N, C-alpha and C positions, 0 to 999 in steps of 0.2 A: 463351815458350810457357806457363809456369806462371802468369804474370800474366794472360794472356788467358783461361786456364781459370778462374782465380779470379774474373775479371770476369763471365764467363758464369755461373758458379755463383752469384755475388751477384745477378746479374740475374734468374736463375731464382727465387732465394729471394724477391726483391722482388716478382716477379710472383705467386708463390704467396701471399705475405702479402696483397697487394692483393686477389687473388681470394678468399682466405679471409675477408677483411673487406669484401667487395663491398657487402653490404647496409648497412653503416655508412657507407661512402662515398656510397652512393645517398641515404641520409638526410641526409648533409652537403651534397650537391650543391645543393639549393635555396638554402641559406644562402650558399654560396660564390658562386652565380650572382647572388644579390641584391647582395652586396658588390661584385662585379665590375661589375655593370650600373649600380648607383645610387651607388656610392662612387668607384670607380676610373675608370670611363669618363668621367664628367663632368670629371675633372681635366684632360682635354685642353682644356677651356675656359679654363684659367688663362692661356693665351696672350693672352686679351683684356686682361689687366692690362698688357701691353706694347704694346698697340695703341690707336689712336684708333677705337674700335669704333663702327660705324654699322650700324644694323639693315638699311638698304637694301643695304649692301655685303656683309653677312654676316661671319662670323668670319674667313674666309680672304681676303676681299677688302679688309678694313679695313687702313688704313695702319699700318705698324710704327713706333712712336715710342720704343721702348726703355724707359728708367726715368723718363720724364717724369711719369707719374701719381704715382709715388712721390716724385719731387722736388717736385711741386706740393704734396703733403701735408706733407712734411718742412719746407718753407720757408714754409708758410702761417702767418699770425699766430696762429691758434688751436691749432697743434700742441702747444706746451708745456702749455697749459691742458687740452687733451684727454688728454694722457698723464698728467698729474697727477691729473685727476678719475678716470680709468679705474683707475689703479693704487692710488690711495688708497682708492677704493670697494671694489676687489677685495680688497686686503689687510685692510681693515676687516671685510669679510665673513668672511674666513678666521679672523681673530683672534677674532671674536665667535661666528660661526656654526659653526665647525668643532668646538670642544670641547664645546659645549652638548649636541648629540645623544649624545656619549659619556657625559656625566654622566646624561642622561635614561635611556640604556640601562642603565647601572649601577644606577640607582634602580629602574627597572621590573623588573630581574632579581631584585631583593630582595623585590618585592611578590608576594603569593600570592592565589589565588582570584578571586572575582568583582570585587573592588576593582581588581585588576591589569587585567582586561579592560576595565572601565569607564574607567580612566585612559588606557589605550592608545587606546580609541575617541575619547576627548576630544582627545588629542594628535594623532591621525592625521587627524581631520576637517578642520582648516584646509588641509591639503594639496590638498583637492579643490575649494577655492574658486578660481574663475577670477581671473586677474590684474586684469581690468576691475572685477570686483565688489570685490576687495580694495582697489584704489585708490579706488573710489567710497565705500567705508565709511570709509577714512582721510580723504578729503576732507570727509565729513559730520562725523566725530568731531572733526576739528581745525578746523572752520569757525570763523572769527573772530566770526560773528554768532550762530549757533545751535548750535555744536558743544559736546558735553558736556565736553570738556577745558577749553575757554575758560570755560564756565559755572562749572566748579569753581574755576578760577583767579580768576575775579571774586568768587566766594563767599568766598575767603580774602584778599581785598583786593588782588589783583594785576591788572595790566592784561591785556586780551585781546591775543593774539598771532596773527598770520597765519602759522602754522607752515608751511603748504604754499608760501608765497611768500617765506620767509626762506631765503637760501642756506645759512646755517650749520646749519639744521635738516634739510636735505634728506638728507644721508648717514645721519644717525641714524634718520630715519623709514624710509628705504629698507632699511637693514640690519636693524633690529630688527623691522620688519614681516615681513621675509623669515625671520628666526629663528623668529618666532611661527608662521609658516605652515609651515615645513619641518622644525622640530626633531624632531617626533614621527616623521615619515616617514623622515628620515635616520637615526634611531636603529635602524631595522629591521635594517640590516646588522650593527650591533654586537650587537644582541640575538641574531641568528643565530650570531654568533661565540661569544657567551657560552654558548649552548646546547651548544657542543662542549667546554666545560671539564670535565675529568675530575672526577666527584663524589668520587672517592677523595681528592683534594687537600683538599676542604672537610671530609671526615670526619676526615682527619689533623689539620687545623687545629682542629677542634672538640675533639678529644682533647687537643691541646696547650693548649687554653683561649684560642684566638684570638677576638678580638671580631669583630663583623660588619664594621667599618671596616677592620680589619687584613686580613681575608679579601679585601675589595674591592681594597685597595692591593697586596697581595702575591700574590694568586692571580688574581682576575678581570682586573685591569688588565694585568698582564704577559702573560696568555694571549691577550688581544685586541690586543696591541701590534702584531704584524705586520699585522693588518687595518687598524689606525689609520694605520700608515705608508703602506700601499698607497693608502688613501683620500686621505691628505694629498698624496701624489705626484700622483695623478690630479687633485686639486683645483688643485694648482700648474700643471698642464698646461692649465688653463682660465683662467689669470690675466688674460688680456686679453680674454676673451670674456664680457662682461656683456650679457645679453639686453636688447635695446632696448625691449621691450614695456612693462615696468614703469617703466623710466626715462623713456621717452617720455610715458607717461600721467601721470607725476608732474611733468613739466616745465611751466614757464610762463615768461613773460618776466622774472619777478622772480628766479627761482632758477637760471636757465640758466647762470650763471657756475660753479656747482658741479655742475649736473645734466647738462651736456653731456659725453657720453663718446664714445668712438670709434664704437661701434655706432650711436648715434643720429645722429652727424655723417655717417656713411656712408649711413644711411637717407635723410636729408634731401638730401644732395648727390648721392648715387649713384643712389638708387632713385626718389625723387620727381622729381628733375631729369633722370632718365633718362641719367645719366652712368655707364653700366655698366662702362666700363673702370676708372673711378676706384673704384667699389665693389668690383670684383674685386681690384684692387691692394691695397686696404685689408684685404680678407679674407685675402689671401695674407700680408700684413704681420702680421696678427693670428696666423695659424697659425705663422709663423716664431717669433714671440715665445713662443707656447704650447709649441711643440716644444722650444725652447731651455730654457725654465723647467722643463719635464718632465725633460729630460736632466740638467740641473743638480741638481734636487731628488733624482732617483734616485741620482746619483753621490754626493751628500752623504749621503743616507740609508744607502747601502751602506758608506760610509766610517765613519759614526758608529755605526750600529746593526748593521751586517752584513747587513741585509735590504733588498731593493728590489723594484721592479716587474719588472725584467729584468736 
């Protein structure tokens, strides 16, 4: 009887809390509806990955084939190369592209006045350049016939190189152009975290005679470390998801041995050839890898540093 009364009491309290915060729930409702409609509802289409999907038969009428789409991909001759290209390119991006925005944020935080604003504008601007334009600029700059890079190489007595067609240069061009384009914009998160550092810590450090570098290493960097860890965990959760647009635009018949990644392979075989079951299966495979890496990175982070995403 007491348990029943307690349940009723808790239920009344819950209803009261919901009613008291009803306007907040109403404000939250559109966002929840958006996620349910556009994120969760389409997940029912994942069953296409286990079917031989035919547009004429529809999702429910297509034949169930189990894991055949996954088996076709895992046993294909290109599978080892695709996995190597995808993970090498992704880890290269993390190794180079992840720490640079942190360094940029720490430097910008030390600048003052109009020079800081000008520097920020210059660093943020490349983020708004479209991928097509960026690849076009790279193609022109590294052109073997009239590109400025090859003109400089020839001026110092070196031979002209077809950078965009050499497999060994593809990863470097892809990653470093991405760093140039995104480092300023990615630094915004860390700048926001640095804005929350207690000024009293810097005042105490000044009294103790700490140098600017010592304050950066012992105050600023430890203060934003939780943010760095969360951003790294999130980045690890996208380890297999390299956008196909830039890779596809930089691809050609000469560099395809290092430029073909899972996303471009799925685009060519799944979308262009209208093999929707295969593309869905590969998308599911990518997500499984990403979720696994996210969970592993979060667990390692919690064990090593004591902080994690969840």
